[in-house]
Each structure stands twice: as structure tokens, then as C-alpha cells.
C-alpha positions in Angstrom: -5.0 -84.8 267.8 -1.6 -85.7 267.3 0.2 -83.6 264.3 3.9 -82.9 263.5 4.9 -79.3 264.0 8.3 -77.5 263.7 9.2 -74.3 265.6 12.5 -73.4 263.8 13.8 -74.0 260.7 16.4 -76.6 260.0 17.2 -80.8 259.2 14.4 -83.3 259.7 15.3 -83.2 263.2 13.3 -80.3 264.0 10.0 -81.9 263.3 8.4 -82.9 266.4 5.3 -85.1 267.1 3.0 -83.6 269.5 -0.7 -83.3 270.8 -2.6 -80.2 268.9 -6.3 -78.9 269.5 -8.5 -80.2 267.1 -9.4 -78.1 264.6 -13.2 -76.9 264.0 -14.4 -76.5 260.3 -15.9 -73.2 259.3 -18.3 -72.3 256.6 -17.3 -73.7 253.4 -14.7 -76.3 255.3 -14.7 -79.7 255.4 -13.2 -81.5 258.7 -11.4 -84.9 257.8 -10.0 -87.5 259.7 -6.9 -88.4 257.9 -5.8 -92.2 257.0 -2.7 -91.4 254.4 -1.0 -88.1 254.3 1.5 -87.5 251.2 5.1 -86.7 251.6 6.6 -84.0 248.7 10.5 -82.7 248.2 9.0 -79.4 248.8 8.0 -79.4 252.2 11.7 -80.6 253.0 12.4 -77.0 251.7 10.2 -75.1 253.4 11.2 -76.8 256.5 14.5 -75.9 256.1 13.9 -72.3 255.2 14.9 -72.3 251.7 11.3 -71.4 250.6 11.3 -67.9 252.8 9.3 -67.2 256.2 6.0 -69.3 257.3 4.1 -68.5 260.4 5.8 -71.0 263.2 4.8 -73.2 264.6 3.6 -75.0 261.6 2.4 -77.7 260.6 3.6 -78.9 256.8 1.8 -80.8 254.2 -0.9 -80.2 251.4 -2.1 -84.0 250.3 -4.0 -86.4 252.0 -6.9 -89.1 252.0 -9.3 -90.0 254.7 -12.8 -89.8 255.6 -15.0 -87.0 256.4 -15.9 -86.2 259.9 -17.8 -83.0 259.9 -18.8 -80.5 257.1 -19.4 -76.4 257.8 -22.2 -74.4 256.7 -22.6 -74.2 253.3 -21.1 -77.6 252.1 -23.3 -79.9 250.4 -21.3 -82.0 248.3 -19.8 -83.9 251.0 -21.0 -85.8 254.1 -20.1 -87.7 257.2 -18.0 -91.1 256.4 -17.6 -90.3 252.9 -14.1 -91.2 251.4 -12.1 -88.2 250.2 -8.6 -87.1 249.2 -7.6 -83.3 249.2 -5.0 -81.3 247.3 -3.8 -77.9 248.9 -5.2 -78.4 252.4 -2.8 -76.4 254.6 -1.2 -78.5 257.4 -2.2 -82.3 256.6 0.7 -83.9 258.8 -1.9 -84.5 261.1 -4.7 -86.7 262.3 -7.3 -84.2 261.5 -7.5 -81.6 258.8 -9.5 -78.5 257.3 -10.0 -77.8 253.7 -12.3 -75.9 251.6 -14.4 -77.9 249.6 -13.2 -76.7 246.4 -10.2 -79.0 247.0 -11.6 -82.0 248.4 -12.4 -84.8 245.7 -14.5 -88.5 246.1 -11.7 -91.0 246.2 -12.9 -94.5 244.5 -13.3 -97.5 246.6 -10.8 -99.2 244.2 -8.1 -97.1 245.7 -6.5 -97.2 249.3 -6.1 -94.3 251.2 -2.4 -94.6 250.5 -2.8 -94.5 246.9 -5.7 -91.4 247.8 -2.7 -89.3 248.8 -0.6 -90.1 245.9 -2.9 -88.1 243.9 -2.8 -84.4 244.5 0.4 -83.4 244.3 1.9 -86.0 242.1 -1.1 -86.4 239.5 -1.6 -82.5 239.6 2.1 -81.5 238.9 2.5 -84.4 236.0 -0.8 -83.3 234.6 -0.2 -79.4 234.6 3.4 -79.8 233.5 2.4 -82.3 230.8 -0.4 -80.8 229.3 -1.2 -76.9 230.8 2.9 -76.1 230.4 4.2 -78.5 228.0 1.3 -78.2 225.6 2.1 -82.2 225.0 0.4 -83.9 222.1 -0.5 -87.2 221.0 2.2 -88.6 218.5 5.3 -86.7 219.9 8.1 -88.1 222.2 8.4 -87.1 226.0 11.3 -87.7 228.1 10.7 -87.8 231.8 13.7 -87.2 234.1 13.4 -88.7 237.8 10.1 -91.0 236.1 10.3 -93.6 239.2 9.2 -91.0 241.9 5.5 -90.1 242.3 5.4 -87.1 240.0 7.4 -89.1 237.4 5.4 -92.4 237.6 2.1 -90.1 237.2 3.8 -88.5 234.5 4.6 -91.8 232.4 0.9 -93.0 233.2 -0.5 -89.8 231.7 1.8 -89.4 229.0 1.1 -93.0 227.7 -2.4 -92.6 228.2 -2.4 -89.6 225.8 -0.8 -91.3 223.2 2.7 -90.0 223.7 6.0 -91.7 223.0 7.3 -92.1 226.4 11.2 -91.9 227.4 11.8 -92.1 231.2 15.2 -92.4 233.3 15.7 -93.7 236.5 18.8 -94.4 238.7 18.6 -98.2 239.5 17.2 -101.3 238.4 14.7 -101.5 240.4 13.4 -98.0 239.3 14.1 -98.7 235.7 11.5 -101.4 235.9 9.5 -99.6 237.7 9.2 -97.1 235.0 8.8 -99.8 232.2 6.1 -101.3 234.2 4.0 -98.1 233.8 4.0 -97.7 230.2 7.2 -95.9 229.1 8.3 -97.3 225.6 12.2 -97.0 227.0 13.8 -96.3 230.3 17.4 -95.2 230.6 19.7 -95.2 233.7 20.8 -91.7 234.5 23.9 -93.0 235.9 25.3 -94.6 232.6 27.7 -92.3 231.2 26.3 -93.1 227.7 22.7 -92.3 228.6 22.3 -89.2 226.5 23.4 -90.9 223.7 21.1 -93.8 223.8 18.1 -91.3 224.3 19.7 -89.8 220.8 19.6 -93.1 219.2 16.0 -93.9 220.6 14.8 -90.5 218.9 16.0 -91.6 216.0 18.4 -88.2 215.8 15.3 -85.7 215.9 15.6 -85.0 219.4 12.4 -85.1 221.4 9.5 -82.6 221.6 9.1 -82.4 225.5 11.3 -82.8 228.7 9.7 -82.8 232.1 12.9 -82.1 234.4 13.0 -83.3 238.0 16.2 -81.8 238.5 17.1 -78.8 236.5 19.9 -77.9 238.2 22.0 -81.0 237.1 20.4 -81.8 233.8 19.0 -78.4 232.0 21.8 -78.3 230.0 21.9 -81.5 228.9 18.3 -81.1 228.1 18.8 -78.3 225.4 20.9 -80.7 223.4 18.4 -83.5 223.5 15.4 -81.1 222.3 14.2 -81.6 218.6 13.5 -78.0 216.9 10.4 -76.1 218.8 11.4 -78.1 221.8 9.9 -77.5 225.4 11.5 -78.4 228.8 9.4 -77.9 231.9 11.2 -77.2 234.9 9.4 -79.0 237.7 12.1 -79.6 240.4 15.5 -77.6 241.0 18.0 -78.1 243.9 20.1 -75.2 243.1 21.5 -72.7 240.4 22.8 -73.8 237.1 24.7 -72.1 234.3 23.1 -72.5 230.7 24.4 -70.8 227.2 21.4 -69.3 225.8 22.7 -69.3 222.3 21.9 -72.9 222.8 18.0 -72.1 222.6 18.3 -69.8 219.9 19.1 -72.2 216.6 16.0 -74.4 217.3 13.6 -72.3 219.1 13.6 -73.7 222.4 11.3 -72.9 225.3 12.2 -73.2 228.9 8.9 -73.1 231.2 8.7 -73.0 234.6 5.6 -74.4 236.5 4.5 -74.8 239.7 1.1 -76.3 241.0 0.2 -73.7 243.2 -0.2 -71.1 240.4 -3.1 -73.5 239.3 -6.7 -71.9 239.9 -9.7 -73.8 241.2 -10.9 -74.1 237.9 -7.8 -75.6 236.7 -7.9 -78.1 239.9 -11.4 -79.1 238.6 -10.7 -80.1 235.1 -7.8 -81.8 235.7 -9.0 -84.1 238.7 -11.9 -85.0 236.6 -9.7 -86.1 233.7 -7.5 -87.9 236.3 -10.6 -89.3 237.8 -11.6 -90.4 234.6 -8.2 -92.2 234.2 -8.4 -93.7 237.5 -11.7 -95.7 236.6 -10.9 -97.1 233.6 -7.6 -98.3 234.7 -5.0 -96.2 233.2 -4.0 -94.5 235.8 -2.7 -96.2 239.3 -0.7 -93.9 242.4 2.3 -96.0 242.9 3.0 -96.0 247.0 6.5 -96.5 247.5 6.9 -96.7 251.5 4.0 -96.0 254.1 5.8 -94.7 257.2 4.2 -93.8 260.6 3.0 -90.1 261.3 5.5 -90.0 264.2 8.3 -90.7 261.9 7.9 -87.8 259.5 11.5 -86.9 260.3 12.2 -90.5 258.5 10.1 -89.8 255.6 11.7 -86.3 255.3 15.2 -87.9 255.0 14.0 -90.9 252.6 12.5 -88.7 249.9 16.0 -86.6 249.2 17.4 -90.0 248.7 18.8 -91.1 245.3 16.4 -94.1 243.4 12.9 -92.8 244.2 10.0 -95.5 243.8 6.8 -94.2 244.3 5.1 -92.1 246.6 6.2 -92.2 250.1 3.2 -91.2 252.3 2.5 -90.8 256.4 0.3 -93.3 258.2 -1.2 -91.6 261.1 
């Protein structure tokens, strides 16, 4: 099979498209032929060595959608030819992947494989940030920073379906249009020098109860000012250090909560994807794919995902 591997840490150029032996499923595992593979920002950090050592050579990726090729001993829920998507399967930048059956979910016929590859990390992260860490409740107002990207659009859809008032930010007119189309009540251009004041005005001076923060090193100090009393900010994404004044959390009993999807248990994944599945069936949720890039051009995808102006999910196509 073909796969993307890297042998040393560095920029996108270290990613190599090459032949790799076909994997074989062991007990409890499923072999899947990929038709679309999700690209996530944290994979660029692994490639660059920011997240610490990983075994080398390494195949990146945790998201994919495709068709079951064969199954290992003890697998009864999946069969040859079944359309599926996976979350948390290691090494998905490849034509064939192995996954534990607990991390595989049926892919609706109404969804494309590219949309299936946009479900695992984006919708799982958005769901966990909103409801597990953020404790979002119907009637509250949530601000989603970076609402035009893969996680952002998922969060807008999930929050709107759950009865929240949804504010979202983006950096381009195209992105703002997308955020509104996904259900945000109001969208704000974070490049506008007055956008914070506009958010305050939209919240009628009361602040927002919850913020999902995709770029904490830039926005976290501002978030503390935007939050209402007893407000929560969930740090979903970050690219560096930031200085805050802890006193800004004290007067309003503000919480800063970190999160990573990797801390979700198998039961957590099963529950969240059961809810996500219902949203997909009733039409409340619809994954947005921004770009489909050939697997051989994974380096280009790593460049694209770190650019400003995110617009949906980037996927690789074998």
C-alpha cells in the first residue's frame, strides 16, 4: 500500500509518499481501505516534534472513512464492504489502516467519505468541548472563536441544535458567510479592530456564558473580559504561551478549562458518537469539507491547515 511517513522532525517537506507493507488485522481489529483521511492541526505539531518523541518512521493521522476489507478474530459488528468512519485509529495517512472495533462507527449512506473523515476529531472535539468540559446548557450564549474551521463549524451546528445562542468569529467574508450558514445567530470578523466591543453589545452587556477558544495564545486574555459571571472558557487550540492576570478570573468566578479529545474514554466516544449520529440522521449536523487533496500531496495539506481563513475540513484522498 501507499502511505505518508516521516523519518525526522521538521517542516511539511519531511513527509514522504512511499510503499509500506499492508497491515493485517489481529484479534478485535478491523482492516479498512481508506477513501478519505482527515487532516488535523495537531498532526503538524507531531511532525514538527513539538509534542515530544514518537516512534520513527511514523505514519500520522487518526481520522478516516472507508470500507471494511476484512476483520480479525472476535469482531462481530463489522463485515467486508461496510462503509465506516474511524476516530483515534493510529496511522490513517495510508491506503489501508487498522483500527480497534471500539473506535469504528457506521457511515450513513447519505454522507460522502470526505464528510465521514470530518467526523472523528472535529465533531468529537466540538462535542466534548461544549458538553463535557464546557457544560453548555440550552439558553446560554456561546462564543466560538475560529468558527469557520472543521471544529468550529461542528461546534456551531452542535450548539445551535442544543438550543444555545451562538456567536462565531472568522477572518474572511467567506468564512463569516459559512459561520452564519451553519446556524450562528451572529458572526464577527476577528480582524475588525472593534469586534470585541461588537460582541459585548450583542450580548447586551451581560457577557457570554461559554467560549470555545481555538487560539488561546492570542485570545485568552480578551476572553476573560468577554465572559459573564460564572463563565467558562474551554481551550481547544493553542500555538504558544500567553500572559494573563489571574485577578481577571476572580471577580466573576471564571473558569479556564483545558481539553483534549485523547482524554475521552471508549464509553465517552460511544456516547458522543451516538448523539452525533442522531444529529446526522435528522439533518441538524452536516460536515463541511473545505478541500480534498491527494494523499501524495500531504505536505501541501499541512501547509494549508496552518493558514488563516479556515473554511471547513481538509481531507486527503488516496
